[in-house]
C-alpha positions in Angstrom: -27.6 3.8 4.7 -28.8 1.9 1.3 -29.0 -2.3 0.7 -27.5 -3.7 -2.3 -27.5 -6.2 -4.9 -25.3 -7.2 -7.4 -26.2 -9.4 -9.9 -24.9 -11.8 -12.1 -20.5 -11.1 -11.1 -17.9 -12.9 -11.7 -16.3 -13.2 -8.4 -12.7 -14.3 -7.6 -12.3 -14.8 -3.6 -10.1 -17.6 -2.0 -8.1 -18.6 -5.5 -11.4 -19.1 -6.6 -13.7 -17.8 -9.7 -17.3 -18.3 -10.6 -20.4 -16.4 -11.7 -22.5 -15.1 -8.5 -25.1 -12.8 -7.0 -24.0 -10.3 -3.3 -26.3 -9.2 -1.4 -25.2 -6.2 0.9 -27.5 -4.9 3.4 -26.7 -3.3 6.3 -22.6 -2.3 6.1 -22.4 -5.4 5.8 -22.1 -9.6 3.1 -25.3 -10.1 4.1 -25.3 -13.4 1.7 -22.9 -15.0 -1.6 -24.8 -17.4 -3.8 -23.5 -19.0 -7.3 -28.0 -18.7 -7.7 -30.3 -16.2 -8.1 -31.3 -14.1 -4.7 -34.9 -13.5 -4.8 -35.6 -12.2 -1.2 -34.0 -8.7 -0.6 -35.3 -5.7 1.2 -37.7 -3.6 -1.2 -34.7 -0.3 -0.6 -32.1 -2.7 -2.1 -30.3 -1.1 -5.6 -29.3 -3.7 -8.2 -26.5 -3.7 -10.6 -25.9 -5.9 -12.8 -22.3 -7.7 -13.1 -22.4 -9.2 -16.0 -19.2 -8.5 -17.6 -17.5 -7.9 -14.9 -15.4 -8.7 -12.1 -16.3 -8.9 -8.3 -13.1 -8.8 -5.9 -12.8 -7.3 -2.2 -11.2 -4.0 -1.1 -7.9 -3.5 -1.8 -6.0 -3.0 2.0 -3.2 -1.1 0.9 -0.2 -1.4 3.9 1.8 1.6 3.3 1.4 5.2 1.8 1.9 8.9 3.0 -1.1 11.0 2.7 0.4 14.4 4.2 -2.0 14.9 6.6 -1.4 16.6 8.8 1.5 19.4 8.1 2.5 18.7 4.4 -1.1 18.5 3.1 -0.4 21.5 0.1 0.9 17.3 -1.3 -1.9 15.5 0.0 -4.5 14.9 2.6 -6.1 12.5 4.2 -9.7 14.0 1.8 -8.5 14.2 -1.3 -5.4 11.1 -1.5 -8.4 8.9 -0.3 -11.2 9.7 -2.6 -8.0 8.8 -5.1 -7.3 5.7 -3.3 -11.1 4.2 -3.5 -11.7 5.4 -6.9 -8.7 3.0 -7.2 -10.1 0.1 -5.6 -8.5 1.5 -1.7 -10.5 0.2 0.4 -8.5 0.5 3.1 -4.6 2.1 3.8 -2.4 2.0 6.8 -0.9 5.1 7.5 3.4 5.7 7.9 3.5 7.9 10.7 6.4 10.5 8.6 4.1 14.0 8.6 4.3 16.7 10.2 5.2 16.8 13.3 6.3 12.9 13.2 3.3 10.4 14.8 5.9 9.6 17.3 3.3 9.8 20.6 0.2 8.6 21.3 -1.7 11.7 21.6 -0.3 12.7 17.7 -1.8 9.0 17.2 -4.9 9.6 18.2 -5.0 12.9 16.4 -4.7 11.2 13.1 -7.5 8.4 13.6 -9.9 11.6 15.2 -8.8 13.4 11.6 -9.1 10.9 10.1 -13.3 9.9 10.6 -14.2 13.2 9.6 -11.9 13.8 6.1 -11.3 10.1 4.9 -12.8 8.0 2.2 -11.8 4.8 3.2 -10.4 3.7 6.0 -7.7 3.4 7.7 -5.4 3.1 10.4 -2.0 4.6 11.0 1.4 3.2 12.5 3.7 5.1 15.1 6.9 6.0 14.6 9.5 5.0 16.9 12.7 6.6 17.3 15.7 6.2 18.9 14.1 7.8 22.5 10.7 6.6 22.3 9.8 3.0 23.9 7.4 4.6 26.0 4.9 5.4 24.0 5.2 2.2 21.7 4.7 0.7 25.1 0.9 2.0 25.2 -0.2 1.3 21.6 -3.5 -0.5 21.3 -3.1 -4.4 20.2 -6.6 -3.5 19.0 -7.1 -0.3 16.6 -2.7 0.2 15.5 -1.9 -1.4 12.3 1.9 -1.8 13.5 4.7 0.0 14.4 7.2 1.5 12.2 11.4 1.5 11.6 12.8 3.3 9.8 16.1 2.3 9.7 17.3 4.0 7.1 17.6 7.9 6.2 14.0 10.0 7.1 13.1 13.0 8.5 13.9 14.2 11.7 14.5 11.7 14.8 12.5 8.7 13.2 15.8 7.2 11.6 16.5 4.4 14.1 20.5 4.0 13.9 21.2 2.6 17.4 21.5 -0.8 17.9 21.3 -0.8 21.5 17.1 1.3 20.6 16.5 -1.1 17.9 17.0 -4.6 20.4 15.0 -2.7 22.6 12.3 -1.6 20.4 12.5 -5.0 18.5 12.0 -7.0 21.9 8.5 -5.0 23.9 6.3 -5.0 21.1 4.0 -8.2 19.7 2.8 -6.0 17.0 4.1 -6.4 13.8 7.0 -3.7 12.8 7.5 -2.4 9.8 11.2 -1.5 8.5 12.5 0.4 5.7 15.3 -0.8 4.4 18.5 0.7 3.9 21.7 0.8 5.6 22.1 5.5 6.1 26.5 4.7 6.0 26.4 3.6 2.7 24.2 5.5 1.1 25.7 8.8 2.3 28.9 7.3 1.2 27.8 6.7 -2.5 26.2 9.7 -1.9 29.4 11.8 -1.8 31.5 10.5 -4.4 28.6 11.4 -7.1 28.3 14.9 -5.2 31.4 15.5 -5.7 32.1 15.2 -9.6 28.7 16.0 -10.5 27.5 18.7 -6.8 23.5 18.8 -6.5 22.4 18.2 -10.4 23.3 13.9 -10.5 21.5 12.3 -13.0 18.6 10.3 -11.5 19.9 6.8 -12.9 23.1 7.3 -10.5 20.4 6.7 -8.4 20.3 3.0 -7.4 23.5 3.8 -7.1 23.4 5.5 -4.8 21.2 3.7 -2.7 22.3 0.7 -3.5 21.5 -3.0 -3.7 24.4 -2.9 -1.3 22.4 -0.8 1.0 19.3 -2.7 0.6 20.8 -6.3 2.1 23.2 -4.9 4.7 19.8 -3.3 6.7 17.6 -5.6 5.4 19.9 -8.5 7.0 20.4 -6.5 10.9 16.3 -6.6 10.8 15.7 -10.3 9.1 18.6 -10.9 12.3 17.2 -9.1 15.0 13.7 -10.6 14.4 14.8 -14.0 14.9 16.7 -13.7 18.1 14.1 -11.8 19.6 10.5 -13.5 17.2 9.3 -10.3 16.1 6.8 -10.6 13.7 8.1 -8.3 10.6 7.4 -7.2 7.7 10.5 -5.6 5.4 8.3 -3.1 3.5 8.9 -2.6 -0.1 11.4 -5.2 -1.6 13.6 -3.4 -5.2 16.3 -6.1 -4.8 16.6 -10.0 -6.0 19.5 -10.6 -2.9 17.5 -9.5 -0.3 14.9 -12.2 -1.5 16.8 -14.7 1.2 15.5 -13.5 4.0 12.3 -14.9 3.6 10.5 -18.3 2.8 7.5 -19.1 0.7 6.4 -22.7 3.0 4.0 -21.9 5.1 0.4 -19.6 4.5 2.1 -16.1 4.6 -0.2 -15.5 8.4 1.8 -18.2 10.2 4.9 -16.5 9.1 7.0 -14.8 11.2 9.1 -12.0 8.9 6.9 -11.2 6.0 7.6 -9.2 3.4 6.3 -6.6 1.1 6.3 -4.9 -3.3 5.9 -1.9 -4.4 3.8 -0.9 -7.9 6.8 1.2 -9.1 9.5 -1.9 -8.1 7.7 -4.3 -10.5 6.5 -2.2 -13.2 10.3 0.2 -13.6 13.5 -0.6 -13.7 16.4 1.1 -14.6 15.9 1.4 -18.6 13.0 4.2 -17.6 15.0 6.7 -16.0 16.0 8.6 -19.1 12.2 9.2 -19.9 11.4 10.2 -16.2 13.8 11.1 -14.0 13.1 12.3 -11.2 9.2 11.3 -11.2 10.4 8.2 -10.5 12.4 8.5 -7.9 11.5 6.7 -4.9 13.6 4.6 -1.9 14.0 2.1 -2.6 15.0 3.1 -5.8 14.2 1.7 -9.1 16.9 -1.3 -9.8 17.7 -3.1 -12.6 15.3 -5.3 -14.9 16.7 -8.3 -13.0 15.5 -7.3 -10.0 12.5 -6.3 -11.6 11.5 -9.6 -12.5 13.2 -11.2 -9.8 10.8 -9.9 -7.4 8.0 -10.3 -10.5 8.8 -13.9 -10.0 9.0 -14.3 -5.9 5.6 -12.6 -6.1 4.6 -15.6 -8.3 6.6 -18.0 -6.1 5.1 -17.4 -2.7 8.3 -15.4 -0.8 6.4 -11.7 -1.4 3.5 -11.6 0.7 2.1 -8.6 0.4 2.0 -5.6 -2.9 1.0 -2.0 -1.7 1.7 1.4 -3.3 3.8 3.9 -0.9 1.9 6.5 -2.3 4.0 9.7 -1.3 2.6 12.7 -3.2 5.3 15.0 -3.9 4.5 18.9 -6.1 5.7 18.7 -9.4 7.4 22.4 -7.9 9.3 19.9 -5.6 10.2 17.0 -7.9 11.4 19.3 -10.6 14.5 20.2 -8.3 18.0 19.3 -9.1 18.4 16.0 -7.9 19.5 16.1 -4.3 16.5 18.6 -3.8 14.4 16.4 -5.4 12.1 14.4 -2.5 11.5 10.5 -3.5 8.4 9.3 -3.6 5.5 9.7 -6.1 1.6 9.1 -6.0 0.2 5.5 -6.9 -3.0 4.7 -4.9 -5.3 5.2 -7.8 -3.6 3.4 -10.5 -2.0 0.6 -8.1 -5.2 -2.0 -9.0 -5.3 -1.3 -12.9 -0.9 -1.2 -12.9 -1.3 -4.7 -12.1 -5.0 -6.0 -13.4 -2.4 -5.8 -16.6 0.1 -7.8 -15.3 -2.9 -10.2 -15.5 -4.0 -9.6 -19.4 0.2 -9.7 -19.9 0.0 -13.3 -18.7 2.5 -11.9 -15.8 -0.3 -12.4 -12.8 -3.4 -14.2 -12.5 -5.9 -12.2 -11.1 -6.5 -15.0 -8.2 -3.0 -13.9 -7.4 -3.1 -10.0 -7.7 -6.8 -10.6 -5.2 -4.5 -12.3 -2.7 -1.7 -10.0 -2.4 -3.7 -7.3 -2.1 -6.8 -8.0 -0.2 -6.4 -11.3 1.3 -3.4 -11.4 2.7 -3.1 -7.6 3.7 -6.0 -8.8 6.3 -5.1 -12.2 7.2 -0.6 -10.6 8.4 -2.4 -7.0 10.1 -4.6 -9.9 11.4 -7.5 -7.4 9.5 -11.5 -7.8 11.5 -13.6 -9.0 8.8 -12.3 -7.2 6.0 -10.0 -8.3 2.8 -12.5 -11.3 1.8 -15.5 -11.8 0.7 -17.5 -13.6 3.0 -21.2 -13.5 4.5 -21.1 -11.7 7.3 -18.3 -9.4 7.2 -18.2 -5.7 5.5 -18.8 -5.6 2.0 -16.3 -3.6 1.7 -15.6 -4.7 -2.6 -14.5 -3.6 -6.0 -16.1 -4.1 -9.6 -13.9 -3.5 -12.0 -14.9 -3.7 -16.1 -12.0 -5.5 -17.8 -12.4 -4.7 -21.0 -13.0 -0.8 -20.6 -9.8 0.5 -22.1 -9.1 4.0 -20.8 -5.3 6.4 -20.4 -4.2 8.1 -18.1 -3.7 12.1 -18.5 -3.8 15.1 -16.3 -8.0 15.7 -17.1 -8.5 12.0 -15.3 -5.8 12.0 -11.9 -7.4 13.1 -8.8 -3.9 13.2 -6.9 -3.9 16.4 -4.9 -0.5 17.2 -6.7 -1.9 16.6 -9.9 0.2 14.4 -11.9 1.4 10.7 -12.2 3.9 8.8 -13.2 1.3 5.9 -15.0 0.7 9.3 -17.4 0.4 8.1 -21.1 -0.4 4.2 -20.6 -2.9 2.6 -21.2 -4.8 0.2 -18.8 -7.9 -2.3 -20.4 -9.0 -2.6 -16.8 -11.1 0.3 -15.0 -12.7 0.4 -11.6 -16.7 1.5 -11.5 -17.6 0.6 -8.4 -16.0 0.8 -5.0 -18.4 -0.3 -1.8 -16.9 1.0 1.4 -18.9 -0.4 4.8 -21.7 -1.8 2.3 -21.5 2.0 1.1 -21.3 3.1 -2.5 -18.8 5.3 -2.9 -18.2 5.5 -5.7 -19.9 4.6 -9.2 -18.4 5.1 -12.6 -16.8 8.2 -11.6 -18.9 9.3 -8.6 -18.6 9.9 -5.0 -20.6 9.4 -2.4 -19.1 11.2 0.5 -22.3 10.6 2.7 -20.1 8.4 4.9 -16.7 8.6 5.4 -14.6 5.4 6.1 -14.2 3.2 9.6 -11.4 2.9 11.6 -10.1 -0.2 11.1 -10.3 -2.6 14.1 -7.7 -6.0 14.2 -8.3 -9.8 15.4 -5.7 -9.7 18.5 
């Protein structure tokens, strides 16, 4: 293991900025100083960070890396590699793989696979069903990020639509419950209306009318009411509507909230006006909705009602996406471009860089109680990202790392570029070059 000294960087951490230096020794941050660090081991590599931003590694609390069973789209190696290139040093992966991660045995298999394949640090959700309560009770609070509940359409038996089951799930655990909130009955009713008119080839711009505001609000209201009834630690993921913001508060720190929220990059970047140009490439569940929704979500990030910015990275092949509406899967790749997309909003004066670091690095660590990560602190693991804020580049197929080989961000020009990504003190990514000699570690949780 090498040691590193990053000098003269603009350190952005815990709502502060200062020119400083960080020494990495034995996987961890050994010293942070705004004065020169002069004492360090002989085998220390020195990196000049002048003119660059140094931030904690991004913690993405919602990805779908398609491993096992759907690895023609992506896998733990390829997608963690793309994540590291984008400054994401830790991820929490969802259970709708094949087989679905709904038992302790299958959860264990994912951890074992990631320890051999993932360049980034990792944890995995166990999926709830209407009938796997006994498995959920066995989950390790120290190693498992949380329980995932699909209160909207999903594959197989992962749609939890029985009120008795939901009450039981919300009662038996003090782990965070991450919930996908869309009301299935409302969606199916809307879908039937448009299928009757268009058949399978429904124009994609009707997607937010099928997976409507009403579907989202009805489901998230049920989830919030259950959480308040049982004092459950609830995390409502990928918010897409202004109406749902009523469930959240901004008058206490995120770590102290019992109900927290997440918004994804695509709901902050795209809106209904992008459907004619992008079509199924921006078909996500929940749907990208109105410009007014996007503006409300952006404001809610700034005002503290939204706690986390994540990706919902969910790759599909272009051939799959090119199907008619009813057969085209929802989701898209995002981990490589998430951080630089939000930094583009910093350049535009919409967010501050401190806000982005808070929502993408600090707060995920706080609300999931991730141990010794998410901040630049002495004694913490050296998960860090060095960014050149003035190195323009444009997304095109030649610089994509995703296994699926496409991105909804193609053609977008960014002002910022991730130059270095450290994982557990290892320089895993250096200006386009990967060091794959060290795999990521399983996240631990202070619970």
